[in-house]
Every structure is written in structure tokens, then in C-alpha cells.
N, C-alpha and C positions, 0 to 999 in steps of 0.2 A: 410233390409226388402223391397226389390224391389217391391214385389207384393203390399204391403200396400201403398207404395209411389205412385204407379200407380193410386191408388184410392184417391189421393189428400191429404193424411194424412201428407205428408211432405211439403205442400205448404200452408202457412198461408193466410187467407183472409185479405183483407184490412178492417180496422175498419169500422163498419156500425151499424145501429140502431137495426138490427134484430139478434144480437148475441145470446141473451137469447132464442129467438124463435127457432133459428137454433140448439142450444144445446138441447133444449127440443125435437125437431124433431128427432135428432140423438138418444136420449135415447128411444123414442117411437119406432123408427125403430129397434133398437137392442132388445127391449122388445118383439116385435112381433116374431122375430127369436127365442128368448129364450123360449117363451111360446110354440111355435111349437116344438122346440128341446126337451123340457122337457115333455110336455104332450104326444107327440107321442111315447115317449120311455116307457110309462107306459103300462102294460099288457092289460088293458081295451081298450086303443086306438089301440094297435096292433090288438086285436081281431076285433075291428070295421073296421080297414083297410083291413083285410082279407076278408071282405064281398064284396070288390070291386076288389081286386087283389089276385092272387094265393098266398098261404102261403109262398111258396118258394121265392116269389118276395117281400115279406113284408119288409124285411131289406133293400133291394135295393131301393125300392120306398121311404122309410123313409130317407135314406141317400141322395138320389138325391134331394128330396124336401128340406131338410135342407140345402144342398149345394147351391141350387138355391136361397133360401131365404137369406143365408149369402152373396152370391154374390150381391144380390139386395141391401142389407144393405150397402155394401161397395160402390156400384155405386151411391147410393142416399145420402151417408154421406155428410153432409154439412160442408165445411171448416170454421174454426173459426179464428178470428184474434189472433195474438200473438204467440211468441216462448217462451217456458218454459226454455229450455237450448239448447245451440249449442256447442257441444264438438267434432265437426268433426275433429279438429286438434289433440287434445290429447285423442280422444275417442276410441283408439285401444282396451282398456280393455272392453268397452261396446260391440264393434263389436265381440270380442272373446266370450263374454257371449251369444250373439245372436247365434253364430255358435254352442256353446255348447248346447243351447236350441234346435236348429235345429237337432243336432246329437242325443240328448236325445229323441226327438219326433220320429225320424226315427227308432231308436233302439227299443223303446217301441212298436211302430206300427208293426215292424217286429215280435216281440214276440207275440203280440196279433193276427196278421194276416192282412197284408196290404190289400189284396183283399176283406176280409170280412169288414174291416173298411171302405173301399171305396165303398162298396155296389156292388162289381163286382161279388161276389158269396155269397150264403147264408151260415150262420154258419153251421158247420158240427156237428150234434148232437152226432155222434159216437166218436168224438174226445174228449178225457178226458180233463177236465179243471183243470189246476193246478195254484196255487197262491204261488209263491216262492219269498222270499225277497232277490233276487240277481239281478245283472245287473241293468238296469234302475229302476226296481221295488224294488231294495235294497236301493234306495235313498229316494223315497217317494212312497206312494200307487198310486199316479196318475201322473206318470212322463210325460205323454203327455200334461197334463194341466200345469205342471211346465215348460215344454218347451215353451208353449204358453206365459206364464207370462214373461219368459226371452226374448222372441222374441219381445213382444210389449213394454216392459219397458226399456230394455237395448239398447236403440237407441241413437246414438251420437247426432241426431237432434230431439228434442221433441217439436212439435208444440202443441198448445192448443187443436186442433182437435184430434191429435194423443193421447194426454194424456187422453182426455175424452173417446176415443175408448178403450184405455188400461184399464182404471179404470172400465168402465161399463162392459167390457167383463170379467174382473177378478172378479168383484162382482158376476156376474152370475155364475162363476165357484165355488166360495165360497158357494153360495146358493145351487148349483146343486149337489155338492159332497156328502153331507149327504143324500140327496134323492137317489142318485145313489148307495151309500153304503148300504142303507136300502134295496134296491131291490136286491143287491148282496147277502146280508145276507139271505134274504127270499128265494132266488133261490138256493144258494150253502151251506147255513147253516154253519156247523163247519169248512168247508174248508176255507171260507172267514174270519170267526171270528178268526181262528188260524193265518191267515196271518195278520190280524189287530193287533194281539198281538205281532207278530214278527216285523212288521214295524209300528212304532208309528206315523210317520209323514204322514199327508194326502197330503199336497201340498208344504209347505215350510220347508225344513229340519231345525230342531231345534226351529221352531216357531209354526207350526200348521200342 
């Protein structure tokens, strides 16, 4: 996770009296990002945004704003003292899990459309939407999120700051997935419910 370590997740702070305050600050920072990411994905918020930007740019503006907020969270994330585990010697299996998570994310993003996910082009309403239980979507219904969980947890060096980041971001995904799926059912109806029946697991195979 070179990018995450650039944001001080891999460097524990020295013990200090403001550890609890810094941890709470980190949770608040991520909550601000999460609220924007979830609220602005709702149809009412999208309609509000199109009052200020062309409808064709609504998706791009949303993605760029979310990306800037996430970057800000990473930059302002407060390092915490302590190392949870250090397996950099025998941690090859964890590194391989991270690589698998990265590959899963890239594969799923290519299936959905990398340029659309990145906000570089608006969704094409003429393109038929299919939900198939194969490839990365044959493993779980949200393979990009599973890739994220593997990336943040399967690290050979887990600091307290990194663990808080991993736990908070994963809790957000667990909360967001049912809301996202409700919107998908509302939008695509039987197409998505049929996929839900084909693919039982939302995020973790065999668990949830």
C-alpha cells in the first residue's frame, strides 16, 4: 500500500496525551467524507447538483468532489502510537492478498467502466446494463469493495493508525452496501434482484 503509507499510516506516532482526541478527529474526518459520498449519490442530491452544473457533468463533479475529500482525509489523518503487528519478514501471504485485492478492483472497474467510475465521462444511457455472476462479480456482489478490504487489512505492517483507517472505512462500506443495493433494485428492478439471487455474498465470500 505505497499510497497509504505516503499518508503516514505506516509510521506510528510517539506516545502522547492526545491519542484519544486524534483518534476521534480521524473518525470525524472520515465521517465527513462518508456523508458526502452517500448523500450526493442519492437521486434528490443529484437533482440539486444539476441546478448548478450541466446534467452531463453531474457524475464527474460528484466523483471529483469525493476524490478531493478523500485525499483531504488522508492528508489530515492523525498518526497514532503503536504497532498492531509487524510481519514484514514472513508477510508474503499478506502482500499477495493485497495484490489480489488490487487485481480484483481493477478487473471489476474495467467491467463497470474505468472512465465512468473516474468521472472522466458521463454514463452512457444507451448502453444496456447487465448484472452477471461471473468474473469478479461471480465472487461477491461488490468486488471493488472487497478489493479495498483486502488492500487495507492484508498489510504486513499494521499500525494503530492504519487499523483505525481500515476499520472505519470498512464499517462505512458495510453501512453503504444495503443503501446502494436498495437504489439498484429501485433503478433496475428484476435485473438486479435476479443477480442478488444468483450471487448470495455481498462483500465477504461465505460470510456476508
